[in-house]
Structures are given as structure tokens and as C-alpha cells.
Residue frames relative to the residue before (quaternion, step in Angstrom):
aa qw qx qy qz dx dy dz
M 1.0000 0.0000 0.0000 0.0000 0.00 0.00 0.00
W 0.5099 -0.6465 0.4757 0.3093 3.56 -1.09 0.72
D 0.1861 -0.7888 0.5723 0.1254 3.55 -1.23 0.44
V 0.7321 0.2910 -0.2184 0.5759 3.60 1.27 -0.02
L 0.0989 -0.7818 0.6152 0.0229 3.55 -0.67 1.16
S 0.3640 -0.7760 0.4812 0.1840 3.56 -0.62 1.16
F 0.2546 -0.7705 0.5245 0.2579 3.59 1.16 -0.60
D 0.2203 0.8122 -0.5103 0.1770 3.58 1.14 0.64
W 0.6396 0.5453 -0.3120 0.4430 3.60 1.13 -0.58
D 0.6030 0.5816 -0.3501 0.4190 3.59 1.21 -0.46
Q 0.2527 -0.8189 0.5000 0.1250 3.57 -0.25 1.24
T 0.5864 0.5702 -0.3817 0.4305 3.60 1.24 0.03
I 0.6710 0.4381 -0.3161 0.5078 3.61 1.25 -0.08
S 0.5195 -0.6448 0.4701 0.3056 3.54 -1.16 0.62
P 0.6363 -0.5058 0.4027 0.4209 3.57 -1.22 0.30
E 0.6298 0.5396 -0.3324 0.4492 3.59 1.05 -0.76
K 0.6512 0.4987 -0.3114 0.4798 3.60 1.01 -0.79
C 0.6003 0.5523 -0.3540 0.4574 3.58 1.06 -0.71
L 0.6692 0.4811 -0.2949 0.4835 3.59 0.89 -0.92
E 0.6347 0.5319 -0.3239 0.4575 3.57 0.97 -0.83
N 0.6027 0.5636 -0.3512 0.4423 3.60 1.00 -0.79
V 0.6964 0.4611 -0.2681 0.4801 3.55 0.94 -0.92
Q 0.7013 0.4933 -0.2882 0.4263 3.58 0.73 -1.04
D 0.6643 0.5148 -0.3073 0.4465 3.59 1.03 -0.71
S 0.7723 0.3779 -0.1781 0.4786 3.58 1.12 -0.60
M 0.6092 0.6035 -0.3500 0.3770 3.58 1.14 -0.56
E 0.0648 0.7545 -0.6498 0.0655 3.52 -1.12 0.86
P 0.6974 -0.4364 0.3134 0.4743 3.62 -1.17 0.21
G 0.7904 0.2876 -0.2361 0.4867 3.56 -0.89 0.96
S 0.4709 0.6875 -0.4387 0.3363 3.58 1.27 -0.12
I 0.2205 -0.7028 0.6555 0.1663 3.50 -1.30 0.53
V 0.1433 -0.8127 0.5645 0.0191 3.54 -0.46 1.31
V 0.2540 -0.7717 0.5675 0.1337 3.56 -0.91 0.95
F 0.0297 0.7237 -0.6883 0.0395 3.51 -0.96 1.09
H 0.3128 -0.7651 0.5387 0.1632 3.56 -1.12 0.62
D 0.3058 -0.7217 0.5975 0.1694 3.53 -1.12 0.80
S 0.4283 0.6755 -0.4856 0.3528 3.56 0.20 1.30
L 0.6330 -0.5327 0.3931 0.4013 3.56 -1.22 0.35
K 0.6224 0.5460 -0.3442 0.4427 3.60 1.02 -0.71
A 0.7349 0.4334 -0.2254 0.4704 3.58 1.03 -0.78
E 0.4593 0.7532 -0.4198 0.2134 3.57 1.18 -0.49
K 0.6802 0.4971 -0.3132 0.4384 3.62 0.73 -0.99
N 0.7082 0.4452 -0.2661 0.4789 3.59 0.83 -0.94
L 0.6387 0.5339 -0.3252 0.4486 3.58 0.99 -0.80
R 0.6592 0.5192 -0.3155 0.4431 3.59 0.89 -0.90
F 0.6823 0.4490 -0.2838 0.5023 3.60 1.12 -0.55
A 0.7519 0.4528 -0.2312 0.4197 3.57 0.75 -1.08
L 0.6314 0.5676 -0.3575 0.3891 3.61 0.94 -0.72
P 0.6660 0.4750 -0.3375 0.4658 3.66 0.80 -0.78
G 0.6499 0.5143 -0.3186 0.4600 3.60 0.98 -0.76
T 0.6312 0.5228 -0.3204 0.4750 3.55 1.09 -0.74
L 0.6670 0.4933 -0.2986 0.4719 3.58 0.92 -0.90
K 0.6183 0.5352 -0.3388 0.4652 3.59 1.07 -0.71
L 0.6473 0.5137 -0.3115 0.4690 3.58 0.93 -0.91
M 0.6446 0.5198 -0.3222 0.4589 3.57 0.94 -0.85
G 0.6692 0.5059 -0.2958 0.4568 3.57 0.92 -0.90
E 0.6554 0.5219 -0.3098 0.4495 3.56 0.97 -0.85
N 0.7289 0.4013 -0.2294 0.5051 3.57 1.15 -0.60
G 0.5034 -0.6728 0.4122 0.3521 3.58 1.28 0.03
W 0.4442 0.6861 -0.4603 0.3464 3.58 1.22 0.42
K 0.2594 -0.7432 0.5952 0.1613 3.55 -1.15 0.65
G 0.2678 -0.7763 0.5525 0.1428 3.53 -1.11 0.67
L 0.1398 -0.7511 0.6393 0.0872 3.50 -1.27 0.54
A 0.3404 -0.7029 0.5776 0.2377 3.55 -1.09 0.66
I 0.0408 -0.7766 0.6284 0.0201 3.55 -0.99 0.84
S 0.0911 -0.8002 0.5900 0.0570 3.53 -1.14 0.52
């Protein structure tokens, strides 16, 4: 089960808030939910690179699950 919801689909939050949602909650072993949808696109395009950068800076590796 996931433990970090980015809220990328919520068009009432800014891309910066979406990234903040992830960065404030993510820790080693977290499962972060991002959505592949038109509603999520703007926030996802901003938050995903920042999330990957944070992971790299901490030496964390990511896996895609479906």
C-alpha cells in the first residue's frame, strides 16, 4: 500500500505544494503515488523531477510498481 499521496491530480494546489506534499512525507521505503492523467500533468511535470532529485541527494533508489 502507498504511504505518500502527492495530490498531483488536485488542480486547486500549486505544483510547488504538490512537491512539498511528497518531500515532507517521503522516507526510505515510501511508496509515492503520482497519477498519469491530464488533470495531474501540470503538477506531475513539476513535482516528479524534484522528487527524483531529492531521492538522488539522499542515495535512495526508486522502483516503478503497477
